[in-house]
N, C-alpha and C positions, 0 to 999 in steps of 0.2 A: 192218327194220333202219335203213332210211333215216329212218323215223319216230323211232326212238330217237336217231339222230344229230341230227336236227333238234331234237328235244325237249331233248337234252343241250346242243346249241349255244345254243338259246334260254335254257335254264337258266343256262348259263355267262355268256351275255350279260347276263342280269338280275343275276347275282351280281357280274360286273365293274362294272356300273352302280352297284349298291349299294356295292361297295367304293370305287369312285371318288368317289361322293357322300360317303361317310363320311370318306374321306381328305381331301377338300376341306373338309368341315366340321371335321375334326380339325386341318387346317392353319390354318384361320381361328381356331379355338379356341387353338391353340398361339401364333399371332401375338398374340391378345388377352392371353394369359397372359404372353408376353414383353414386350408393351407395359406391362402392369401391373407387371411386375418392374422395368422401366426407370423407370416413373413413381415406384414405391416407392423405388427407389435414389436418384433425383433428389431426392425429398422428404426422404429420410434425409440426403442430403448437405447439402441446404438447412438442415434443422433442426440438423444438426451444426455447420454454419458459423455459424448464428445463436447456438447455444449457446456456441461458442468465442468469438464476439464479445462476448456477455454476460459470459462468464467473464473475458476480458481487460479489459473495462470495469470489472468489479468489482475485479479485481486493481489496476488503475490507481487506482481510488477509494481502495482500502485503502492503497496506497503513498502517495497524496497525504495521506491522513489521518495516516499515520505520520510523514510529513515535517512536516506542520503541528504535530503533537504534539511532535516533536523540536525544532522551531523554537521553539514556545512554552516548552518546558522550558529550552531554551538561553537564551531571553530572560529567563525567570524567574531562572535561575541567574546570569546576567549582572547583573540588577537586584539580586539579593541580594548579590553580590560588591561591587557599587558601594556599597550601603548599609553593608556591613561595612567597606569601605575608608574610607568617610566617618566611620563611628563610630570607627575606629582613629585616623584623622587628628585627629578631635576630641579623643580621649583624649590623644594625643601633644601636641596644642596646649595642652590644659588642664594637662597635666603640665609642659610647658615654662613656661607662665605661672606655675604654682605654684612651680617651681624658681626662676624669676626673682624672684618676689615674696619667697620665702624668702631668696634671696641678698641682695636689697635690705634686708630686715629685718636679716639678719646683718651687713651692712655698716654699717647705721645703729647697731646695737648695738655693733659693734666700734669705730666712730668715737666713740660716747659713752664707751665704756670707755677708749679712748685719751685722750680729752679729760679724763676724770676722773682718769686716771692722771697726766697732765701737770699738771693743776690741783693735785693732791695733791703732786706733785713740786716744783712751784713754791713752794708754801707751806711747805715743810719747811725 
């Protein structure tokens, strides 16, 4: 009976040793898995941060391009308005010149008619 007790005690001691060994190995393995999770999470956060940075940079570039396009369109519109205004001013000037020239012709003709009328009146 004592032999059975010693045998059982030895057997339990060996089993405890095996359990403790595997617990320590399992703990080491769990630590490594946890470290890998942490590294993966850090790497994910880093990539996410870089992606967000790139995205913001692209958005800024797109905004700048839109602003430049709007600015160019605005300048082109302004230039066209100036050209149109200049053309309108030229047309008004030419029209005024024409009116003045016509008025001068009319006055000359009126003066001639008046002179002829006076000439005819004087000789009657």
